[in-house]
C-alpha positions as CSV (number, residue, x, y, z in Angstrom):
1,M,-73.1,-86.5,-193.9
2,I,-73.2,-85.4,-190.6
3,R,-72.7,-81.6,-189.3
4,A,-72.1,-81.2,-185.7
5,V,-71.3,-78.4,-183.5
6,T,-70.2,-79.5,-179.8
7,R,-69.3,-77.4,-176.9
8,A,-66.3,-78.1,-175.0
9,L,-66.2,-79.1,-171.3
10,T,-65.9,-75.8,-169.3
11,A,-64.1,-75.2,-166.1
12,K,-66.2,-74.0,-163.2
13,P,-65.1,-72.0,-160.2
14,G,-63.3,-74.2,-157.3
15,G,-62.3,-76.9,-160.0
16,G,-64.0,-79.4,-162.1
17,T,-65.9,-79.1,-165.3
18,V,-69.5,-78.5,-166.3
19,K,-70.9,-79.9,-169.3
20,A,-72.3,-77.2,-171.5
21,S,-74.8,-77.6,-174.1
22,I,-74.5,-79.9,-177.3
23,R,-76.2,-78.7,-180.4
24,C,-76.1,-81.3,-183.1
25,S,-77.7,-81.5,-186.5
26,V,-77.6,-84.8,-188.3
27,I,-78.5,-84.6,-191.9
28,V,-79.0,-87.8,-193.9
29,A,-79.1,-88.0,-197.6
30,A,-82.5,-89.2,-199.0
31,A,-82.6,-91.3,-201.9
32,V,-85.5,-90.6,-204.4
33,S,-88.1,-93.5,-204.3
34,V,-91.8,-94.2,-204.5
35,S,-91.7,-94.4,-200.6
36,S,-89.9,-91.1,-200.1
37,L,-92.2,-89.4,-202.4
38,A,-95.0,-90.6,-200.6
39,H,-93.6,-90.0,-197.2
40,P,-91.0,-87.4,-197.5
41,A,-88.6,-87.0,-194.7
42,P,-88.8,-84.0,-192.3
43,A,-87.1,-80.9,-193.6
44,H,-84.0,-80.1,-191.6
45,A,-83.7,-76.2,-192.3
46,Q,-80.7,-74.8,-190.3
47,G,-80.0,-78.0,-188.1
48,Q,-83.6,-78.1,-187.0
49,A,-82.9,-81.5,-185.3
50,N,-81.9,-79.6,-182.1
51,T,-80.7,-82.1,-179.4
52,T,-80.1,-79.4,-176.8
53,Q,-81.4,-80.4,-173.2
54,K,-83.1,-77.6,-171.6
55,R,-81.5,-76.8,-168.2
56,A,-84.5,-75.4,-166.0
57,A,-83.7,-72.5,-163.9
58,A,-84.3,-72.7,-160.1
59,P,-87.6,-71.4,-159.1
60,A,-87.3,-67.7,-158.6
61,A,-89.2,-64.4,-158.5
62,T,-89.5,-62.5,-161.5
63,P,-86.5,-60.1,-161.8
64,R,-86.8,-56.4,-162.0
65,T,-84.5,-53.5,-163.1
66,P,-83.6,-50.6,-160.7
67,D,-86.8,-48.6,-161.9
68,G,-89.3,-51.6,-161.0
69,K,-89.7,-52.7,-164.6
70,V,-89.9,-56.5,-165.4
71,D,-86.4,-57.5,-166.4
72,F,-86.7,-59.6,-169.8
73,S,-82.9,-60.3,-170.0
74,G,-81.5,-63.8,-170.6
75,I,-81.2,-66.5,-173.0
76,W,-84.4,-68.3,-173.8
77,T,-85.3,-71.5,-175.6
78,P,-87.5,-71.5,-178.7
79,D,-91.1,-72.7,-178.6
80,R,-91.6,-75.5,-181.3
81,K,-95.3,-74.1,-182.0
82,F,-93.5,-71.3,-183.9
83,I,-91.3,-73.5,-185.9
84,Y,-93.4,-76.1,-187.4
85,D,-96.9,-75.0,-188.1
86,I,-98.6,-71.8,-186.5
87,N,-101.7,-73.7,-186.5
88,D,-100.4,-75.5,-183.3
89,A,-100.2,-72.1,-181.4
90,L,-103.9,-71.4,-181.9
91,K,-106.2,-71.7,-179.0
92,S,-107.9,-75.0,-178.8
93,G,-110.9,-75.1,-181.4
94,E,-109.7,-72.2,-183.4
95,T,-108.9,-72.3,-187.2
96,L,-106.5,-70.3,-189.1
97,P,-108.5,-67.6,-191.1
98,I,-106.4,-67.9,-194.2
99,Q,-107.5,-66.6,-197.6
100,E,-108.0,-69.0,-200.3
101,W,-104.9,-68.0,-202.4
102,A,-102.6,-68.1,-199.3
103,L,-103.8,-71.6,-198.5
104,K,-102.9,-72.8,-201.9
105,L,-99.6,-71.3,-201.8
106,T,-99.1,-72.9,-198.4
107,L,-99.9,-76.3,-199.8
108,D,-97.7,-75.8,-202.9
109,R,-94.6,-74.8,-201.2
110,L,-91.8,-77.3,-200.9
111,S,-89.5,-77.1,-198.1
112,K,-86.2,-76.7,-200.2
113,D,-87.6,-73.3,-201.0
114,D,-87.9,-72.2,-197.6
115,P,-86.2,-68.9,-197.0
116,E,-85.1,-70.2,-193.5
117,A,-83.5,-73.4,-194.9
118,L,-81.4,-70.9,-197.3
119,C,-80.0,-69.2,-194.3
120,L,-82.3,-66.0,-194.5
121,P,-83.9,-64.5,-191.4
122,A,-87.1,-66.1,-190.0
123,G,-89.0,-63.1,-189.6
124,V,-91.8,-62.6,-187.0
125,P,-93.2,-64.6,-185.2
126,R,-91.3,-67.7,-186.6
127,Q,-88.3,-68.9,-184.5
128,A,-85.1,-70.8,-185.4
129,P,-84.7,-74.0,-183.6
130,Y,-81.6,-72.4,-181.3
131,P,-81.5,-70.3,-178.3
132,W,-82.0,-66.5,-178.3
133,R,-81.1,-63.6,-176.0
134,I,-83.1,-60.6,-174.9
135,L,-80.9,-57.7,-174.0
136,Q,-82.8,-54.9,-172.4
137,T,-81.8,-51.2,-171.9
138,P,-84.0,-48.4,-171.0
139,T,-84.2,-47.2,-174.6
140,H,-84.0,-50.2,-176.5
141,M,-84.8,-53.9,-176.4
142,F,-82.6,-56.2,-178.6
143,F,-83.2,-59.7,-179.4
144,L,-80.0,-61.7,-180.5
145,F,-80.5,-65.0,-182.3
146,E,-78.1,-67.8,-182.5
147,G,-79.6,-69.1,-186.0
148,N,-79.3,-67.8,-189.4
149,I,-76.3,-65.4,-189.7
150,H,-76.7,-64.0,-186.0
151,S,-79.8,-62.0,-186.9
152,Y,-81.1,-59.5,-184.4
153,R,-84.2,-57.4,-183.9
154,Q,-83.9,-53.9,-182.2
155,I,-87.2,-52.6,-180.5
156,F,-87.5,-48.9,-179.9
157,M,-88.9,-48.3,-176.5
158,N,-91.7,-45.5,-176.5
159,G,-90.8,-44.8,-180.0
160,K,-93.1,-44.1,-182.9
161,H,-93.2,-45.7,-186.3
162,P,-92.0,-43.6,-189.4
163,D,-94.6,-42.3,-191.8
164,P,-95.4,-45.7,-193.8
165,A,-94.0,-44.0,-197.2
166,D,-90.6,-43.7,-195.4
167,L,-90.6,-47.6,-194.3
168,D,-88.4,-49.8,-196.4
169,P,-89.8,-53.3,-196.1
170,T,-87.6,-55.6,-194.1
171,W,-87.3,-59.1,-192.6
172,Y,-88.1,-58.0,-189.0
173,G,-90.0,-54.8,-189.8
174,H,-90.1,-51.6,-187.6
175,S,-90.7,-52.4,-183.9
176,I,-91.5,-50.0,-181.0
177,G,-92.1,-51.3,-177.5
178,R,-93.8,-50.0,-174.5
179,F,-94.6,-51.4,-171.0
180,E,-98.3,-51.9,-169.9
181,G,-97.8,-52.9,-166.3
182,D,-95.5,-56.0,-166.3
183,T,-96.1,-56.7,-169.7
184,L,-94.1,-55.8,-172.6
185,V,-95.7,-54.8,-175.9
186,I,-94.0,-54.8,-179.2
187,D,-95.9,-53.2,-182.2
188,T,-94.2,-54.0,-185.5
189,V,-95.0,-53.0,-189.0
190,G,-92.9,-52.4,-192.3
191,F,-92.3,-56.1,-193.1
192,N,-91.2,-57.5,-196.3
193,D,-93.2,-60.5,-197.7
194,R,-90.3,-62.9,-198.2
195,F,-90.3,-65.0,-195.0
196,W,-92.6,-67.8,-194.3
197,F,-94.2,-68.1,-190.9
198,D,-93.3,-71.6,-190.5
199,F,-92.0,-74.8,-192.1
200,A,-95.5,-75.4,-193.4
201,G,-95.2,-72.5,-195.5
202,H,-97.7,-70.0,-194.3
203,P,-97.2,-66.7,-196.2
204,H,-98.0,-63.2,-195.4
205,T,-97.9,-59.8,-197.2
206,E,-96.5,-56.3,-196.7
207,K,-99.6,-55.5,-195.1
208,L,-98.6,-57.6,-192.0
209,H,-98.9,-55.9,-188.8
210,T,-97.9,-57.7,-185.3
211,I,-98.7,-57.0,-181.7
212,E,-96.6,-59.1,-179.5
213,R,-97.0,-59.4,-175.6
214,Y,-94.4,-60.8,-173.5
215,R,-94.8,-61.7,-169.7
216,R,-92.4,-63.0,-167.1
217,P,-94.4,-64.6,-164.3
218,N,-91.1,-66.0,-162.7
219,F,-87.6,-66.2,-163.3
220,G,-87.8,-69.1,-165.7
221,T,-90.9,-68.5,-167.9
222,L,-91.3,-66.2,-170.7
223,Q,-95.2,-66.3,-171.8
224,Y,-95.8,-65.1,-175.5
225,E,-98.8,-64.1,-177.5
226,V,-98.9,-62.5,-180.8
227,T,-101.9,-61.0,-182.9
228,I,-101.3,-61.0,-186.5
229,D,-103.3,-58.7,-188.7
230,D,-102.7,-59.0,-192.4
231,P,-105.8,-58.3,-194.6
232,G,-103.7,-59.3,-197.8
233,A,-103.5,-63.0,-196.6
234,Y,-105.9,-63.6,-193.9
235,T,-109.6,-62.7,-193.5
236,K,-109.3,-61.3,-189.9
237,P,-106.6,-60.8,-187.3
238,F,-105.8,-63.9,-185.2
239,T,-103.6,-64.7,-182.0
240,L,-100.9,-67.2,-181.3
241,Y,-99.8,-68.4,-178.0
242,G,-96.4,-69.9,-176.7
243,S,-94.0,-69.6,-174.0
244,H,-90.1,-70.1,-173.6
245,D,-87.9,-71.4,-170.9
246,Y,-85.0,-69.7,-169.4
247,D,-81.9,-71.6,-170.7
248,S,-79.3,-71.2,-167.6
249,G,-75.9,-72.3,-168.0
250,T,-75.3,-71.6,-171.7
251,E,-74.3,-69.1,-173.9
252,L,-75.1,-68.2,-177.8
253,M,-72.7,-70.0,-180.2
254,E,-71.4,-68.8,-183.3
255,Y,-73.2,-70.4,-186.1
256,I,-73.0,-68.9,-189.5
257,C,-75.7,-71.2,-191.5
258,N,-74.4,-70.0,-195.0
259,E,-70.9,-71.4,-194.4
260,N,-71.0,-74.9,-195.9
261,N,-74.7,-75.1,-195.9
262,Q,-75.4,-78.9,-196.8
263,D,-79.1,-78.9,-195.8
264,V,-81.0,-77.8,-198.9
265,E,-79.9,-80.5,-201.4
266,H,-81.2,-83.2,-199.0
267,I,-84.6,-81.8,-198.3
268,V,-87.4,-83.6,-200.2
269,G,-90.8,-82.9,-200.6
270,K,-92.8,-80.9,-198.0
271,D,-92.0,-81.0,-194.2
272,P,-95.0,-83.1,-192.9
273,R,-95.1,-81.7,-189.5
274,N,-98.1,-79.7,-190.2
275,K,-101.9,-79.7,-190.3
276,Y,-102.3,-80.4,-193.9
277,S,-100.1,-83.3,-194.0
278,K,-101.9,-85.2,-191.3
279,P,-104.8,-87.5,-191.8
280,S,-108.1,-85.8,-191.2
281,N,-110.4,-86.9,-188.3
């Protein structure tokens, strides 16, 4: 079976056409065999095999809003380190301070049970393999995701968290933002415990608290780091690092994951692109 979504050629000013992005998901039915059980094929949750080519933005200075703040607006590519295995986003030499029960759960989880594969929100800091947009206003920041069912995050600028007793656990939690110089800092609490951190299956609990820091050192680069504090599943806080490229010449497409979702029935075993599936050195 092949599920593909292709952008048509679009006219450009002055005549001619511009090739817009092509995002295609190819899903191959897997036969159950000894070989497939020993070496399961990678999971393709939500069209994971993304063939979009990055269109690098021309070098330019960091854009700013009229009041002088960094303008983070634009469409950004996902960082693969926040898709497959968060171990890849640690600094070199660091290890994930995961509790024993959480590691066992990670190893036991199968890709077919991944909430993201079932078209549910990715949570924080996980990313779907599709572009996403930042929309910036003086009072709110909005993150709009092409994946899932057009999920979004809203960040209340210079706001306060409600009393913990008044928070209903949600997929993206309750986020407040502030500027520290040119850095956008987002503080989030109030998560549910349903999403996985990555394809590998790393869990978390409702004690999860994240602090994200975004920087835009030039027009085409978005630097990202997130500190994860979850005493329910990890022995101490840890920080992950990544970056995103500005995706010029594209727009978010309509993608309704749960419409004719054919992925799950073809996902076999556990996605192998993680630390635990690789031979130890």
